[in-house]
PDB file of N, CA, C and O in Angstrom:
ATOM      1  N   MET A   1      63.975  79.366-108.850  1.00  0.00           N
ATOM      2  CA  MET A   1      64.440  78.074-108.306  1.00  0.00           C
ATOM      3  C   MET A   1      63.716  77.064-109.145  1.00  0.00           C
ATOM      4  O   MET A   1      62.636  77.556-109.470  1.00  0.00           O
ATOM      5  N   SER A   2      63.867  75.811-109.647  1.00  0.00           N
ATOM      6  CA  SER A   2      63.326  74.411-111.273  1.00  0.00           C
ATOM      7  C   SER A   2      63.217  73.779-109.575  1.00  0.00           C
ATOM      8  O   SER A   2      63.916  73.847-108.564  1.00  0.00           O
ATOM      9  N   PHE A   3      61.827  73.110-109.992  1.00  0.00           N
ATOM     10  CA  PHE A   3      61.641  71.853-109.459  1.00  0.00           C
ATOM     11  C   PHE A   3      61.285  70.633-110.542  1.00  0.00           C
ATOM     12  O   PHE A   3      60.624  70.810-111.565  1.00  0.00           O
ATOM     13  N   PHE A   4      61.928  69.194-110.057  1.00  0.00           N
ATOM     14  CA  PHE A   4      61.664  68.552-110.975  1.00  0.00           C
ATOM     15  C   PHE A   4      61.255  66.719-110.225  1.00  0.00           C
ATOM     16  O   PHE A   4      61.606  65.956-109.324  1.00  0.00           O
ATOM     17  N   THR A   5      60.263  66.833-111.422  1.00  0.00           N
ATOM     18  CA  THR A   5      60.045  65.100-110.685  1.00  0.00           C
ATOM     19  C   THR A   5      60.710  64.384-111.857  1.00  0.00           C
ATOM     20  O   THR A   5      61.127  64.685-112.976  1.00  0.00           O
ATOM     21  N   TYR A   6      60.590  62.970-110.853  1.00  0.00           N
ATOM     22  CA  TYR A   6      61.389  62.138-111.673  1.00  0.00           C
ATOM     23  C   TYR A   6      60.993  60.544-111.527  1.00  0.00           C
ATOM     24  O   TYR A   6      60.365  60.084-110.573  1.00  0.00           O
ATOM     25  N   ILE A   7      61.339  60.006-112.330  1.00  0.00           N
ATOM     26  CA  ILE A   7      61.038  58.604-112.125  1.00  0.00           C
ATOM     27  C   ILE A   7      62.123  57.851-112.594  1.00  0.00           C
ATOM     28  O   ILE A   7      62.626  57.855-113.718  1.00  0.00           O
ATOM     29  N   LEU A   8      62.587  56.843-111.042  1.00  0.00           N
ATOM     30  CA  LEU A   8      63.932  55.786-111.426  1.00  0.00           C
ATOM     31  C   LEU A   8      63.202  54.547-111.345  1.00  0.00           C
ATOM     32  O   LEU A   8      62.068  54.156-111.067  1.00  0.00           O
ATOM     33  N   GLU A   9      64.395  54.059-111.729  1.00  0.00           N
ATOM     34  CA  GLU A   9      64.640  52.386-112.241  1.00  0.00           C
ATOM     35  C   GLU A   9      65.719  51.830-111.287  1.00  0.00           C
ATOM     36  O   GLU A   9      66.881  52.191-111.106  1.00  0.00           O
ATOM     37  N   CYS A  10      65.106  51.006-110.825  1.00  0.00           N
ATOM     38  CA  CYS A  10      65.543  50.556-109.308  1.00  0.00           C
ATOM     39  C   CYS A  10      66.232  49.155-109.665  1.00  0.00           C
ATOM     40  O   CYS A  10      66.046  48.565-110.730  1.00  0.00           O
ATOM     41  N   SER A  11      67.066  48.699-108.609  1.00  0.00           N
ATOM     42  CA  SER A  11      67.737  47.339-109.423  1.00  0.00           C
ATOM     43  C   SER A  11      66.828  45.956-109.584  1.00  0.00           C
ATOM     44  O   SER A  11      67.089  44.998-110.312  1.00  0.00           O
ATOM     45  N   ASP A  12      65.780  46.109-108.771  1.00  0.00           N
ATOM     46  CA  ASP A  12      64.659  45.343-109.024  1.00  0.00           C
ATOM     47  C   ASP A  12      63.618  45.186-110.627  1.00  0.00           C
ATOM     48  O   ASP A  12      62.896  44.318-111.119  1.00  0.00           O
ATOM     49  N   LYS A  13      64.134  46.757-111.050  1.00  0.00           N
ATOM     50  CA  LYS A  13      62.533  46.646-112.519  1.00  0.00           C
ATOM     51  C   LYS A  13      62.124  47.686-111.944  1.00  0.00           C
ATOM     52  O   LYS A  13      61.964  48.642-112.703  1.00  0.00           O
ATOM     53  N   SER A  14      61.910  47.842-110.949  1.00  0.00           N
ATOM     54  CA  SER A  14      60.471  48.570-110.131  1.00  0.00           C
ATOM     55  C   SER A  14      60.955  49.716-110.885  1.00  0.00           C
ATOM     56  O   SER A  14      61.899  49.794-111.671  1.00  0.00           O
ATOM     57  N   PHE A  15      59.753  50.974-110.315  1.00  0.00           N
ATOM     58  CA  PHE A  15      60.053  52.255-110.713  1.00  0.00           C
ATOM     59  C   PHE A  15      59.451  53.048-109.799  1.00  0.00           C
ATOM     60  O   PHE A  15      58.227  53.025-109.670  1.00  0.00           O
ATOM     61  N   TYR A  16      60.241  53.841-109.060  1.00  0.00           N
ATOM     62  CA  TYR A  16      59.890  55.048-107.996  1.00  0.00           C
ATOM     63  C   TYR A  16      59.700  56.176-108.854  1.00  0.00           C
ATOM     64  O   TYR A  16      60.173  56.095-109.988  1.00  0.00           O
ATOM     65  N   VAL A  17      59.024  57.328-108.476  1.00  0.00           N
ATOM     66  CA  VAL A  17      58.627  58.253-108.894  1.00  0.00           C
ATOM     67  C   VAL A  17      58.727  59.732-107.831  1.00  0.00           C
ATOM     68  O   VAL A  17      57.940  59.637-106.890  1.00  0.00           O
ATOM     69  N   GLY A  18      59.380  60.778-107.834  1.00  0.00           N
ATOM     70  CA  GLY A  18      59.617  61.374-106.907  1.00  0.00           C
ATOM     71  C   GLY A  18      59.486  62.904-107.058  1.00  0.00           C
ATOM     72  O   GLY A  18      58.686  63.237-107.933  1.00  0.00           O
ATOM     73  N   CYS A  19      59.940  63.648-106.567  1.00  0.00           N
ATOM     74  CA  CYS A  19      59.804  65.415-107.249  1.00  0.00           C
ATOM     75  C   CYS A  19      61.467  65.816-105.983  1.00  0.00           C
ATOM     76  O   CYS A  19      61.945  65.165-105.053  1.00  0.00           O
ATOM     77  N   THR A  20      61.853  67.153-106.609  1.00  0.00           N
ATOM     78  CA  THR A  20      63.200  67.553-105.408  1.00  0.00           C
ATOM     79  C   THR A  20      63.372  68.968-106.254  1.00  0.00           C
ATOM     80  O   THR A  20      62.867  69.232-107.345  1.00  0.00           O
ATOM     81  N   ASN A  21      64.098  69.672-105.563  1.00  0.00           N
ATOM     82  CA  ASN A  21      64.454  70.304-106.476  1.00  0.00           C
ATOM     83  C   ASN A  21      65.859  70.602-106.445  1.00  0.00           C
ATOM     84  O   ASN A  21      66.053  71.815-106.372  1.00  0.00           O
ATOM     85  N   ASN A  22      66.910  69.902-106.474  1.00  0.00           N
ATOM     86  CA  ASN A  22      68.124  69.114-106.406  1.00  0.00           C
ATOM     87  C   ASN A  22      68.113  67.487-107.110  1.00  0.00           C
ATOM     88  O   ASN A  22      68.066  66.581-106.278  1.00  0.00           O
ATOM     89  N   LEU A  23      68.152  67.092-108.537  1.00  0.00           N
ATOM     90  CA  LEU A  23      67.900  66.253-108.612  1.00  0.00           C
ATOM     91  C   LEU A  23      69.027  65.420-108.504  1.00  0.00           C
ATOM     92  O   LEU A  23      68.733  64.316-108.044  1.00  0.00           O
ATOM     93  N   GLU A  24      70.204  65.567-108.768  1.00  0.00           N
ATOM     94  CA  GLU A  24      71.345  65.362-108.887  1.00  0.00           C
ATOM     95  C   GLU A  24      71.163  64.773-106.970  1.00  0.00           C
ATOM     96  O   GLU A  24      70.887  63.622-106.633  1.00  0.00           O
ATOM     97  N   ARG A  25      71.427  66.010-105.970  1.00  0.00           N
ATOM     98  CA  ARG A  25      71.416  65.562-104.639  1.00  0.00           C
ATOM     99  C   ARG A  25      70.655  64.548-105.019  1.00  0.00           C
ATOM    100  O   ARG A  25      71.088  63.426-105.282  1.00  0.00           O
ATOM    101  N   ARG A  26      69.430  64.912-105.069  1.00  0.00           N
ATOM    102  CA  ARG A  26      68.075  63.475-104.940  1.00  0.00           C
ATOM    103  C   ARG A  26      68.920  61.853-104.808  1.00  0.00           C
ATOM    104  O   ARG A  26      69.164  61.099-103.867  1.00  0.00           O
ATOM    105  N   LEU A  27      69.172  61.829-106.215  1.00  0.00           N
ATOM    106  CA  LEU A  27      69.989  60.720-106.968  1.00  0.00           C
ATOM    107  C   LEU A  27      70.761  59.945-106.091  1.00  0.00           C
ATOM    108  O   LEU A  27      70.442  58.832-105.674  1.00  0.00           O
ATOM    109  N   ARG A  28      72.157  60.786-105.724  1.00  0.00           N
ATOM    110  CA  ARG A  28      72.624  60.338-104.595  1.00  0.00           C
ATOM    111  C   ARG A  28      72.424  60.232-103.595  1.00  0.00           C
ATOM    112  O   ARG A  28      73.186  59.437-103.045  1.00  0.00           O
ATOM    113  N   GLN A  29      71.462  60.817-102.768  1.00  0.00           N
ATOM    114  CA  GLN A  29      70.638  60.032-101.938  1.00  0.00           C
ATOM    115  C   GLN A  29      70.093  58.855-101.343  1.00  0.00           C
ATOM    116  O   GLN A  29      70.215  58.318-100.242  1.00  0.00           O
ATOM    117  N   HIS A  30      69.090  58.461-102.993  1.00  0.00           N
ATOM    118  CA  HIS A  30      68.532  57.291-102.949  1.00  0.00           C
ATOM    119  C   HIS A  30      69.338  56.317-103.603  1.00  0.00           C
ATOM    120  O   HIS A  30      68.873  55.205-103.853  1.00  0.00           O
ATOM    121  N   ASN A  31      70.566  56.650-103.917  1.00  0.00           N
ATOM    122  CA  ASN A  31      72.086  55.433-103.773  1.00  0.00           C
ATOM    123  C   ASN A  31      72.739  55.056-103.406  1.00  0.00           C
ATOM    124  O   ASN A  31      73.370  54.007-103.540  1.00  0.00           O
ATOM    125  N   ASN A  32      72.755  56.472-102.381  1.00  0.00           N
ATOM    126  CA  ASN A  32      74.386  56.374-101.722  1.00  0.00           C
ATOM    127  C   ASN A  32      73.804  56.621 -99.688  1.00  0.00           C
ATOM    128  O   ASN A  32      74.186  56.041 -98.671  1.00  0.00           O
ATOM    129  N   SER A  33      73.089  57.397 -99.842  1.00  0.00           N
ATOM    130  CA  SER A  33      72.931  57.614 -98.422  1.00  0.00           C
ATOM    131  C   SER A  33      71.097  57.447 -97.377  1.00  0.00           C
ATOM    132  O   SER A  33      69.996  57.628 -97.895  1.00  0.00           O
ATOM    133  N   LYS A  34      71.278  57.181 -96.325  1.00  0.00           N
ATOM    134  CA  LYS A  34      70.659  57.414 -94.813  1.00  0.00           C
ATOM    135  C   LYS A  34      69.029  58.628 -95.908  1.00  0.00           C
ATOM    136  O   LYS A  34      67.848  58.631 -95.561  1.00  0.00           O
ATOM    137  N   TRP A  35      69.438  59.185 -96.755  1.00  0.00           N
ATOM    138  CA  TRP A  35      68.478  59.802 -96.379  1.00  0.00           C
ATOM    139  C   TRP A  35      67.411  59.816 -98.311  1.00  0.00           C
ATOM    140  O   TRP A  35      66.721  60.645 -98.903  1.00  0.00           O
ATOM    141  N   GLY A  36      67.975  58.122 -98.643  1.00  0.00           N
ATOM    142  CA  GLY A  36      67.003  58.159 -99.628  1.00  0.00           C
ATOM    143  C   GLY A  36      65.974  57.978 -99.402  1.00  0.00           C
ATOM    144  O   GLY A  36      65.535  58.131 -98.262  1.00  0.00           O
ATOM    145  N   ALA A  37      65.279  57.611-100.357  1.00  0.00           N
ATOM    146  CA  ALA A  37      63.185  56.786 -99.600  1.00  0.00           C
ATOM    147  C   ALA A  37      63.775  55.525 -99.584  1.00  0.00           C
ATOM    148  O   ALA A  37      64.551  55.186-100.478  1.00  0.00           O
ATOM    149  N   HIS A  38      63.348  54.467 -98.225  1.00  0.00           N
ATOM    150  CA  HIS A  38      63.144  53.609 -98.047  1.00  0.00           C
ATOM    151  C   HIS A  38      62.786  52.902 -99.079  1.00  0.00           C
ATOM    152  O   HIS A  38      63.448  51.867 -99.014  1.00  0.00           O
ATOM    153  N   TYR A  39      62.348  52.885 -99.674  1.00  0.00           N
ATOM    154  CA  TYR A  39      61.555  52.269-100.852  1.00  0.00           C
ATOM    155  C   TYR A  39      63.067  51.938-101.993  1.00  0.00           C
ATOM    156  O   TYR A  39      63.202  50.872-102.593  1.00  0.00           O
ATOM    157  N   THR A  40      63.923  52.939-102.070  1.00  0.00           N
ATOM    158  CA  THR A  40      64.959  52.865-103.227  1.00  0.00           C
ATOM    159  C   THR A  40      65.903  51.764-101.897  1.00  0.00           C
ATOM    160  O   THR A  40      66.246  50.606-102.133  1.00  0.00           O
ATOM    161  N   LYS A  41      66.081  52.271-100.967  1.00  0.00           N
ATOM    162  CA  LYS A  41      67.221  51.930 -99.825  1.00  0.00           C
ATOM    163  C   LYS A  41      67.423  50.898-100.462  1.00  0.00           C
ATOM    164  O   LYS A  41      68.452  50.717-101.114  1.00  0.00           O
ATOM    165  N   LEU A  42      66.113  49.748-100.337  1.00  0.00           N
ATOM    166  CA  LEU A  42      66.130  47.904-100.395  1.00  0.00           C
ATOM    167  C   LEU A  42      66.364  48.116-102.036  1.00  0.00           C
ATOM    168  O   LEU A  42      67.119  47.311-102.581  1.00  0.00           O
ATOM    169  N   ARG A  43      65.906  48.896-102.639  1.00  0.00           N
ATOM    170  CA  ARG A  43      66.308  48.202-104.525  1.00  0.00           C
ATOM    171  C   ARG A  43      67.576  49.121-105.044  1.00  0.00           C
ATOM    172  O   ARG A  43      67.540  49.403-106.242  1.00  0.00           O
ATOM    173  N   ARG A  44      68.821  49.677-104.191  1.00  0.00           N
ATOM    174  CA  ARG A  44      70.013  50.156-104.610  1.00  0.00           C
ATOM    175  C   ARG A  44      70.570  48.857-105.578  1.00  0.00           C
ATOM    176  O   ARG A  44      70.541  47.638-105.411  1.00  0.00           O
ATOM    177  N   PRO A  45      71.202  49.917-106.905  1.00  0.00           N
ATOM    178  CA  PRO A  45      71.255  51.295-107.140  1.00  0.00           C
ATOM    179  C   PRO A  45      69.916  51.166-108.109  1.00  0.00           C
ATOM    180  O   PRO A  45      69.203  50.252-108.524  1.00  0.00           O
ATOM    181  N   VAL A  46      69.994  52.751-108.240  1.00  0.00           N
ATOM    182  CA  VAL A  46      68.482  53.588-108.863  1.00  0.00           C
ATOM    183  C   VAL A  46      69.506  53.904-109.427  1.00  0.00           C
ATOM    184  O   VAL A  46      70.680  54.033-109.079  1.00  0.00           O
ATOM    185  N   LYS A  47      68.445  54.122-111.179  1.00  0.00           N
ATOM    186  CA  LYS A  47      68.752  54.662-112.165  1.00  0.00           C
ATOM    187  C   LYS A  47      68.014  55.789-112.658  1.00  0.00           C
ATOM    188  O   LYS A  47      66.793  55.637-112.650  1.00  0.00           O
ATOM    189  N   LEU A  48      68.504  57.006-113.133  1.00  0.00           N
ATOM    190  CA  LEU A  48      67.066  57.976-113.472  1.00  0.00           C
ATOM    191  C   LEU A  48      66.924  57.604-115.036  1.00  0.00           C
ATOM    192  O   LEU A  48      67.819  57.719-115.872  1.00  0.00           O
ATOM    193  N   LEU A  49      65.598  57.129-115.260  1.00  0.00           N
ATOM    194  CA  LEU A  49      64.831  57.295-116.654  1.00  0.00           C
ATOM    195  C   LEU A  49      64.226  58.415-117.344  1.00  0.00           C
ATOM    196  O   LEU A  49      64.202  58.605-118.560  1.00  0.00           O
ATOM    197  N   HIS A  50      63.684  59.219-116.316  1.00  0.00           N
ATOM    198  CA  HIS A  50      63.208  60.675-116.404  1.00  0.00           C
ATOM    199  C   HIS A  50      62.935  61.591-116.105  1.00  0.00           C
ATOM    200  O   HIS A  50      62.282  61.599-115.061  1.00  0.00           O
ATOM    201  N   SER A  51      63.159  62.670-116.623  1.00  0.00           N
ATOM    202  CA  SER A  51      62.641  63.709-115.616  1.00  0.00           C
ATOM    203  C   SER A  51      61.744  64.989-116.252  1.00  0.00           C
ATOM    204  O   SER A  51      61.539  65.063-117.463  1.00  0.00           O
ATOM    205  N   GLU A  52      61.329  65.800-115.473  1.00  0.00           N
ATOM    206  CA  GLU A  52      60.311  66.985-116.268  1.00  0.00           C
ATOM    207  C   GLU A  52      60.588  68.171-114.670  1.00  0.00           C
ATOM    208  O   GLU A  52      60.642  68.168-113.440  1.00  0.00           O
ATOM    209  N   THR A  53      60.682  69.032-115.877  1.00  0.00           N
ATOM    210  CA  THR A  53      61.058  70.777-115.171  1.00  0.00           C
ATOM    211  C   THR A  53      59.658  71.306-114.950  1.00  0.00           C
ATOM    212  O   THR A  53      58.616  71.128-115.580  1.00  0.00           O
ATOM    213  N   PHE A  54      59.936  71.990-113.898  1.00  0.00           N
ATOM    214  CA  PHE A  54      58.562  72.577-113.129  1.00  0.00           C
ATOM    215  C   PHE A  54      58.955  74.221-112.521  1.00  0.00           C
ATOM    216  O   PHE A  54      59.939  74.265-111.784  1.00  0.00           O
ATOM    217  N   PRO A  55      58.474  75.098-112.708  1.00  0.00           N
ATOM    218  CA  PRO A  55      58.558  76.742-112.074  1.00  0.00           C
ATOM    219  C   PRO A  55      58.579  76.567-110.583  1.00  0.00           C
ATOM    220  O   PRO A  55      59.351  76.943-109.701  1.00  0.00           O
ATOM    221  N   THR A  56      57.157  75.670-110.607  1.00  0.00           N
ATOM    222  CA  THR A  56      56.830  75.802-108.457  1.00  0.00           C
ATOM    223  C   THR A  56      56.686  74.350-108.309  1.00  0.00           C
ATOM    224  O   THR A  56      56.427  73.462-109.120  1.00  0.00           O
ATOM    225  N   LEU A  57      56.952  74.354-106.911  1.00  0.00           N
ATOM    226  CA  LEU A  57      56.467  72.514-105.825  1.00  0.00           C
ATOM    227  C   LEU A  57      55.302  72.471-106.215  1.00  0.00           C
ATOM    228  O   LEU A  57      55.094  71.338-106.649  1.00  0.00           O
ATOM    229  N   ARG A  58      54.275  73.206-106.309  1.00  0.00           N
ATOM    230  CA  ARG A  58      53.298  72.612-106.457  1.00  0.00           C
ATOM    231  C   ARG A  58      53.118  72.012-107.544  1.00  0.00           C
ATOM    232  O   ARG A  58      52.703  70.867-107.366  1.00  0.00           O
ATOM    233  N   GLU A  59      53.307  72.413-109.012  1.00  0.00           N
ATOM    234  CA  GLU A  59      52.740  71.639-110.278  1.00  0.00           C
ATOM    235  C   GLU A  59      53.967  70.527-110.215  1.00  0.00           C
ATOM    236  O   GLU A  59      53.541  69.423-110.554  1.00  0.00           O
ATOM    237  N   ALA A  60      55.417  70.516-109.862  1.00  0.00           N
ATOM    238  CA  ALA A  60      55.502  68.779-109.561  1.00  0.00           C
ATOM    239  C   ALA A  60      55.250  68.419-108.762  1.00  0.00           C
ATOM    240  O   ALA A  60      55.684  67.269-108.837  1.00  0.00           O
ATOM    241  N   ARG A  61      54.722  68.537-107.730  1.00  0.00           N
ATOM    242  CA  ARG A  61      54.315  67.339-106.491  1.00  0.00           C
ATOM    243  C   ARG A  61      52.607  67.568-107.471  1.00  0.00           C
ATOM    244  O   ARG A  61      51.863  66.714-106.987  1.00  0.00           O
ATOM    245  N   GLN A  62      51.890  68.296-108.484  1.00  0.00           N
ATOM    246  CA  GLN A  62      50.299  67.272-109.016  1.00  0.00           C
ATOM    247  C   GLN A  62      51.293  66.620-110.257  1.00  0.00           C
ATOM    248  O   GLN A  62      50.349  66.145-110.888  1.00  0.00           O
ATOM    249  N   ARG A  63      52.352  66.284-110.983  1.00  0.00           N
ATOM    250  CA  ARG A  63      52.605  65.584-111.699  1.00  0.00           C
ATOM    251  C   ARG A  63      52.960  64.282-111.288  1.00  0.00           C
ATOM    252  O   ARG A  63      52.586  63.237-111.820  1.00  0.00           O
ATOM    253  N   GLU A  64      53.826  64.425-110.148  1.00  0.00           N
ATOM    254  CA  GLU A  64      54.443  63.347-109.450  1.00  0.00           C
ATOM    255  C   GLU A  64      52.935  62.709-109.118  1.00  0.00           C
ATOM    256  O   GLU A  64      52.796  61.586-109.602  1.00  0.00           O
ATOM    257  N   ALA A  65      51.846  63.187-108.426  1.00  0.00           N
ATOM    258  CA  ALA A  65      51.114  62.146-107.661  1.00  0.00           C
ATOM    259  C   ALA A  65      50.146  61.907-109.497  1.00  0.00           C
ATOM    260  O   ALA A  65      49.265  61.051-109.579  1.00  0.00           O
ATOM    261  N   GLU A  66      50.486  62.697-110.613  1.00  0.00           N
ATOM    262  CA  GLU A  66      49.176  62.107-111.495  1.00  0.00           C
ATOM    263  C   GLU A  66      50.379  60.756-112.266  1.00  0.00           C
ATOM    264  O   GLU A  66      50.010  60.115-113.250  1.00  0.00           O
ATOM    265  N   LEU A  67      51.734  60.531-111.636  1.00  0.00           N
ATOM    266  CA  LEU A  67      52.629  59.383-112.480  1.00  0.00           C
ATOM    267  C   LEU A  67      52.616  58.094-111.844  1.00  0.00           C
ATOM    268  O   LEU A  67      52.707  56.906-112.153  1.00  0.00           O
ATOM    269  N   LYS A  68      52.418  59.049-110.505  1.00  0.00           N
ATOM    270  CA  LYS A  68      52.135  57.630-109.470  1.00  0.00           C
ATOM    271  C   LYS A  68      50.834  56.808-109.630  1.00  0.00           C
ATOM    272  O   LYS A  68      50.666  55.776-108.980  1.00  0.00           O
ATOM    273  N   LYS A  69      49.478  57.503-110.922  1.00  0.00           N
ATOM    274  CA  LYS A  69      48.634  56.265-111.288  1.00  0.00           C
ATOM    275  C   LYS A  69      49.044  56.024-111.871  1.00  0.00           C
ATOM    276  O   LYS A  69      48.989  54.821-112.126  1.00  0.00           O
ATOM    277  N   TRP A  70      49.851  56.860-112.664  1.00  0.00           N
ATOM    278  CA  TRP A  70      50.136  55.082-113.828  1.00  0.00           C
ATOM    279  C   TRP A  70      50.531  54.198-113.775  1.00  0.00           C
ATOM    280  O   TRP A  70      51.395  53.924-112.941  1.00  0.00           O
ATOM    281  N   ARG A  71      49.979  53.187-114.820  1.00  0.00           N
ATOM    282  CA  ARG A  71      50.421  51.766-114.944  1.00  0.00           C
ATOM    283  C   ARG A  71      51.673  51.589-115.226  1.00  0.00           C
ATOM    284  O   ARG A  71      52.020  52.397-116.087  1.00  0.00           O
ATOM    285  N   ARG A  72      52.518  50.896-114.893  1.00  0.00           N
ATOM    286  CA  ARG A  72      53.902  50.534-115.354  1.00  0.00           C
ATOM    287  C   ARG A  72      54.076  50.724-117.226  1.00  0.00           C
ATOM    288  O   ARG A  72      55.046  50.944-117.952  1.00  0.00           O
ATOM    289  N   SER A  73      53.071  50.577-117.400  1.00  0.00           N
ATOM    290  CA  SER A  73      53.366  50.644-119.321  1.00  0.00           C
ATOM    291  C   SER A  73      52.896  51.815-119.484  1.00  0.00           C
ATOM    292  O   SER A  73      53.997  52.219-119.856  1.00  0.00           O
ATOM    293  N   LYS A  74      52.407  52.520-119.531  1.00  0.00           N
ATOM    294  CA  LYS A  74      52.174  53.909-119.418  1.00  0.00           C
ATOM    295  C   LYS A  74      53.638  54.805-118.934  1.00  0.00           C
ATOM    296  O   LYS A  74      54.117  55.654-119.685  1.00  0.00           O
ATOM    297  N   LYS A  75      53.999  54.611-118.136  1.00  0.00           N
ATOM    298  CA  LYS A  75      55.132  55.034-117.593  1.00  0.00           C
ATOM    299  C   LYS A  75      56.501  54.401-118.697  1.00  0.00           C
ATOM    300  O   LYS A  75      57.393  55.240-118.822  1.00  0.00           O
ATOM    301  N   ILE A  76      56.698  53.338-119.318  1.00  0.00           N
ATOM    302  CA  ILE A  76      57.279  52.893-119.874  1.00  0.00           C
ATOM    303  C   ILE A  76      57.095  53.671-121.031  1.00  0.00           C
ATOM    304  O   ILE A  76      58.150  54.228-121.336  1.00  0.00           O
ATOM    305  N   ALA A  77      55.967  53.982-121.955  1.00  0.00           N
ATOM    306  CA  ALA A  77      55.835  55.182-123.238  1.00  0.00           C
ATOM    307  C   ALA A  77      56.691  56.081-123.060  1.00  0.00           C
ATOM    308  O   ALA A  77      57.640  56.386-123.782  1.00  0.00           O
ATOM    309  N   LEU A  78      56.153  56.784-121.489  1.00  0.00           N
ATOM    310  CA  LEU A  78      56.648  58.284-121.414  1.00  0.00           C
ATOM    311  C   LEU A  78      58.534  58.501-121.632  1.00  0.00           C
ATOM    312  O   LEU A  78      59.192  59.448-122.064  1.00  0.00           O
ATOM    313  N   VAL A  79      58.932  57.125-121.096  1.00  0.00           N
ATOM    314  CA  VAL A  79      60.443  57.254-120.734  1.00  0.00           C
ATOM    315  C   VAL A  79      60.437  56.897-122.160  1.00  0.00           C
ATOM    316  O   VAL A  79      60.536  57.914-122.847  1.00  0.00           O
ATOM    317  N   GLU A  80      60.405  56.455-122.443  1.00  0.00           N
ATOM    318  CA  GLU A  80      60.393  56.249-124.626  1.00  0.00           C
ATOM    319  C   GLU A  80      60.288  57.477-125.241  1.00  0.00           C
ATOM    320  O   GLU A  80      60.968  57.826-126.206  1.00  0.00           O
ATOM    321  N   ASN A  81      59.220  58.310-124.546  1.00  0.00           N
ATOM    322  CA  ASN A  81      59.043  59.091-125.293  1.00  0.00           C
ATOM    323  C   ASN A  81      57.984  59.431-126.520  1.00  0.00           C
ATOM    324  O   ASN A  81      58.012  60.314-127.378  1.00  0.00           O
ATOM    325  N   LYS A  82      56.790  58.087-126.179  1.00  0.00           N
ATOM    326  CA  LYS A  82      56.039  58.012-126.986  1.00  0.00           C
ATOM    327  C   LYS A  82      54.684  58.903-126.570  1.00  0.00           C
ATOM    328  O   LYS A  82      54.516  59.143-125.375  1.00  0.00           O
ATOM    329  N   GLU A  83      54.228  59.136-127.035  1.00  0.00           N
ATOM    330  CA  GLU A  83      52.664  59.688-126.443  1.00  0.00           C
ATOM    331  C   GLU A  83      51.946  58.871-125.914  1.00  0.00           C
ATOM    332  O   GLU A  83      51.644  57.725-126.247  1.00  0.00           O
ATOM    333  N   VAL A  84      51.531  59.793-124.644  1.00  0.00           N
ATOM    334  CA  VAL A  84      50.629  58.601-123.598  1.00  0.00           C
ATOM    335  C   VAL A  84      49.345  59.677-123.468  1.00  0.00           C
ATOM    336  O   VAL A  84      48.316  59.145-123.053  1.00  0.00           O
ATOM    337  N   GLY A  85      49.266  60.925-123.723  1.00  0.00           N
ATOM    338  CA  GLY A  85      47.718  61.310-123.796  1.00  0.00           C
ATOM    339  C   GLY A  85      47.902  62.792-122.701  1.00  0.00           C
ATOM    340  O   GLY A  85      48.843  63.572-122.852  1.00  0.00           O
ATOM    341  N   VAL A  86      47.211  62.911-122.004  1.00  0.00           N
ATOM    342  CA  VAL A  86      46.543  64.562-121.071  1.00  0.00           C
ATOM    343  C   VAL A  86      47.857  64.794-120.222  1.00  0.00           C
ATOM    344  O   VAL A  86      48.232  65.965-120.271  1.00  0.00           O
ATOM    345  N   GLY A  87      48.588  64.017-119.511  1.00  0.00           N
ATOM    346  CA  GLY A  87      49.307  64.433-119.059  1.00  0.00           C
ATOM    347  C   GLY A  87      50.649  64.729-119.896  1.00  0.00           C
ATOM    348  O   GLY A  87      51.640  65.186-119.327  1.00  0.00           O
ATOM    349  N   MET A  88      50.634  64.472-121.149  1.00  0.00           N
ATOM    350  CA  MET A  88      52.255  65.282-121.976  1.00  0.00           C
ATOM    351  C   MET A  88      51.588  66.780-121.850  1.00  0.00           C
ATOM    352  O   MET A  88      52.438  67.662-121.980  1.00  0.00           O
ATOM    353  N   ALA A  89      50.301  67.242-121.633  1.00  0.00           N
ATOM    354  CA  ALA A  89      50.416  68.199-121.971  1.00  0.00           C
ATOM    355  C   ALA A  89      51.271  69.312-120.719  1.00  0.00           C
ATOM    356  O   ALA A  89      51.623  70.486-120.828  1.00  0.00           O
ATOM    357  N   SER A  90      51.410  68.172-119.366  1.00  0.00           N
ATOM    358  CA  SER A  90      51.832  69.460-118.375  1.00  0.00           C
ATOM    359  C   SER A  90      53.468  69.599-118.258  1.00  0.00           C
ATOM    360  O   SER A  90      54.068  70.226-117.385  1.00  0.00           O
ATOM    361  N   ARG A  91      54.053  68.847-119.375  1.00  0.00           N
ATOM    362  CA  ARG A  91      55.169  68.941-119.209  1.00  0.00           C
ATOM    363  C   ARG A  91      56.086  70.100-119.936  1.00  0.00           C
ATOM    364  O   ARG A  91      55.971  70.569-121.069  1.00  0.00           O
ATOM    365  N   TYR A  92      57.009  70.392-118.927  1.00  0.00           N
ATOM    366  CA  TYR A  92      57.969  72.316-119.463  1.00  0.00           C
ATOM    367  C   TYR A  92      58.846  71.513-120.017  1.00  0.00           C
ATOM    368  O   TYR A  92      59.825  71.978-120.601  1.00  0.00           O
TER     369      TYR A  92
END
């Protein structure tokens, strides 16, 4: 089973970072269901900007925690596929 860390862009242009084992289902939940995160429910629709695949949930959650600490400009650089430093080494 694979796990994913992802970045969403909300309707207010803010970013949301999360992780899941089913990216398509989770994106549908963020946009349509009551199971989406409270943050994204208030900022629908959301759009997937970036995702990374990991072999374990632990690695996906570690990456999620790392990305949540980043400034917006660094997340934009990642989405635009620019070099952003040490964190890039953990991508699969």
